[in-house]
C-alpha positions in Angstrom: 0.0 0.0 0.0 2.9 2.4 0.6 4.1 2.0 -3.0 0.6 2.8 -4.2 0.5 5.9 -2.0 3.9 7.1 -3.2 2.8 6.6 -6.8 -0.4 8.6 -6.2 1.6 11.4 -4.6 4.0 11.5 -7.5 1.1 11.7 -9.9 -0.5 14.5 -7.9 2.8 16.5 -7.7 3.4 16.1 -11.5 -0.1 17.4 -12.3 0.2 20.2 -9.8 3.6 21.3 -11.3 3.1 20.7 -15.0 -0.4 21.8 -15.8 -0.4 25.3 -14.4 2.8 26.0 -16.4 1.1 24.6 -19.5 -1.9 26.9 -19.0 0.5 29.9 -19.0 1.8 28.8 -22.4 -1.7 28.2 -23.8 -2.9 31.6 -22.5 0.0 33.3 -24.3 -0.7 31.5 -27.6 -2.1 33.7 -30.3 -4.9 31.2 -30.9 -6.2 31.7 -27.3 -7.9 35.1 -28.0 -9.8 36.4 -31.0 -9.2 39.9 -32.5 -11.5 41.4 -29.9 -9.6 39.8 -27.0 -12.3 37.2 -26.2 -11.3 33.7 -25.2 -11.5 31.2 -28.1 -12.6 27.6 -28.0 -8.8 26.8 -28.0 -8.4 28.4 -24.7 -11.6 27.2 -23.2 -11.0 23.5 -24.1 -7.5 23.6 -22.7 -8.7 25.3 -19.5 -11.2 22.5 -19.0 -8.6 19.8 -19.7 -6.2 21.5 -17.2 -9.0 21.8 -14.6 -9.8 18.1 -14.9 -6.1 17.3 -14.5 -5.9 19.3 -11.3 -9.0 17.7 -10.0 -7.4 14.3 -10.7 -4.4 15.5 -8.8 -6.6 16.3 -5.8 -8.2 12.9 -6.0 -4.8 11.3 -6.2 -3.7 13.0 -3.0 -6.9 11.9 -1.2 -6.5 8.3 -2.5 -2.8 8.4 -1.4 -3.7 9.4 2.1 -6.4 6.7 2.2 -3.8 4.2 1.0 -1.4 5.3 3.8 -4.1 5.2 6.4 -5.1 1.7 5.2 -1.4 0.6 5.4 -1.1 1.6 9.1 
């Protein structure tokens, strides 16, 4: 169970570090805004995908804690 918890924590850390940085790059991309400055589908879709990844990171932390508690 400890190996599972470690794997889940690594997954959560990866998601928490990588995806916010990816959002910064997507937001600066010329395809992210139209000529009037409104968010395009490109930005909206990526924002949803990144949000899902961050929710999965939170779920991984919770599952990791549950795995550790179960191992004790």
